N, C-alpha and C positions, 0 to 999 in steps of 0.2 A: 783495774779493768772496766771499761765504759762501753756503751752500745753505742754505735756510728748510726746504726740503722736497721730498721725492722720491717720485714716483708710480711704483710698479713697473708696467710695461706687459707684462711677461713670463708666459706660462704656465709651470708646473713641467714639468720633463722626468722622467718615471719609466713605470712599467708601465701607468699609466693614460692616458699623454699621446694625445690624439686625433691621428691622422695622416689626410694625405691618399690616399685609396684606393690600394691598391697599392704605397705606400711602405714601407720597412723598418720594423718594429716596434721601438721601442726597448727595451732588454734591459739593465738594470744588475745585474750579480751581483757577490756578494762573491768577491774574488780572494783577499785578505788579512787577517787580523785581528791585533788586538793580542797574544790569548792564543798563537796558533800562530806568530805572523811577527814581531810586535814592532811591528808597525803595521797600521793599516787601509787597504785600497786597494780600489777598484772596478774591475771589467772593463765597459767601456760600448760597446755596439754599438747605432747608431743610423744613420739616413740623413742627409743633409746639410740637408734640409729640414726637420728635426724641430722640432717646438714651436714657439716664437717664432723666426724666424728672417729672413735676408736672402737674395736672389737676386742672383748676380752676372750680367751681362750674357750670360755663358758659359752660363746655364742653357738659353737657347734659341738661341744663335747659336755654331758651333764657330769662327768668325773673331774672337769678341769678348773682351774681358779676361776673365779668370778672378778670382777672389776677391782672390787676394794681389798683384794686379796694381793695385787700384783705389785711388784717393785716398782716404784716411781722413775726409777731408773731408764725405765722401759719408754719413758714417754718425753725424755728430755736428753740430749746428748749431740754429738756431732753430727751434721747430715751430710750425706752423699747423694748429689742429684744424678740419676740415671736418666740421659736423655735419649728417648727413644721416639722423638716428634717424626712425624711424616709417615706411619703406617696408616694402612688402610683400614676401613672399619672392620672391627671383629677379627683383627689379626692377632694371633697369640705372640707373647715377647718372648721371644726364645733366647737361649743362653748366648748364641754368638752375636746378639744385639745389645748384650748388656757389657759395660765395661767394668770389670771387678776391681779396679785400682781403688783403694781406699775402703772396700768393704771388709767388714770385721765385727768383733764384739763390741757392743756398745753404741754401733754405728745406726742411725736412723735413715733407711734407704727410702729415697724420694722418686719414685718413679714418675718421670716427666712425660706424658703422652701427648700433651696440648689437648687433651679431650675436653678440658673445661671450658674451653671456649664453646661449646655446645650446651652449656649448662642452661637449663632452662627449656630446651626443646627435646623433640624426640629422638635426633640425632644422638643425645648425650647416651642413650643406652645402648650404642652400637659400637661402644668402646673397644679398645685394645685390651687385651689380658694378660696376665702374667702366666706363662707355661709352667706347669708342674714341675718338669725338669730342673727348669732355672730357678724355681723356688728351691729346690732340694740343694742346689749347688749354693746357692745364697745362705741357706741355713748350715751347710757345710764349713761355710766361710765364719760363722759365728752370729750372722745378721739374726735379729728377732723382734725389729720393728720395721715394717713394710708399709708405708703411705704412697697413696697413688691419687691423681687428679681426676678420678674417675667415679663412677657409682659405687664401683664393684671391682675387686682386683681379680675374681674370676669372671666368666663370661656371664652375660645378663640377657635373657634368662641361660641357665647352666643345664645343659641335658647331661650332664657327666657328673654331678653331684658335688660341686664346689671344691675340687680336689687342693687348691692352693690354701683355702680358710682351714680345710682339715690338717694340712702339712703344718701349718704356723700354728695351728691350736695345739696338735700334738706335741710340738717343741716348746710350748709355753710362751710363745710370741705373741704379738699384737699386730692389728692391721688398723690402718686409717685410710679412711675414703671419703671423696667429696672433697678433696685439698684442690687448691687453685693457685695460681701464680707461681708455680714452682721454675718457671722459666725466668722469673723475676730475680732469682737467687744467681746473681752473675759475680760473687765473690766467694773466694776461697774460705773454707773452714766453718762454714756457717753453724751457729749453735741455734739447734731446733728445739721448741717446746711444745708438745701437743698434749697437755695435762687434761685428763678429763674431769668433769664434775664428780664428784664423790658419791655416787649412788652406790647404796649396799646391795649385795647380792644381784649385781647387775651384769648382764652380757655385753656391755658397752655404755658409752656415753659420749654427747657432744663436747667439742673441744674449741677452743680459741687458738688455733694454731700459728705459730709465727715462726720465722726464721730471722736470726739478728746477725749483723755482722759486727763484730767486736774490735774496740782497738787495741792496739797492740799495748 
């Protein structure tokens, strides 16, 4: 088995990385240089939810698993792109908009809103969001990994308490946010990897998410 093509699903992390309102701003500063120290080294400061990242259930439940306690199988597997592009700002993604074909246990659901085109602008926060009933139906089908090309799988800001985050956390699932290029996955049966940094006791962590097209 060989990889024919890799689609990068991640945003770069740096001073210009767009963050959820109120989250720590990322700072990458030079700590050491070759002329001075014999090597290059960065000092990095950022929140656990910076850039393309995944949320552990602990993000919204104190009694739920933290990042290092999760099965790595939640972060790698076959991907199914749910194409819901064309929605108006702040539109709920309801069950009638979702094609459930291929959804099931072990599948990574990639919710393609097309909203990553607004990344870096204020419009990025006016994204569509997953409806709670649609989330319940996906969970009933066995989905436990939900990734979206927006800053939040719930509405931003949310006036109703992040219901989708709570539903997925209660089910022991994970959420990936700030993905991009989902529309470029134009091949069948992509292998998706969104393995997080192995932070101990964390609510989440940045990832380098990719979708791979495999040769037969």
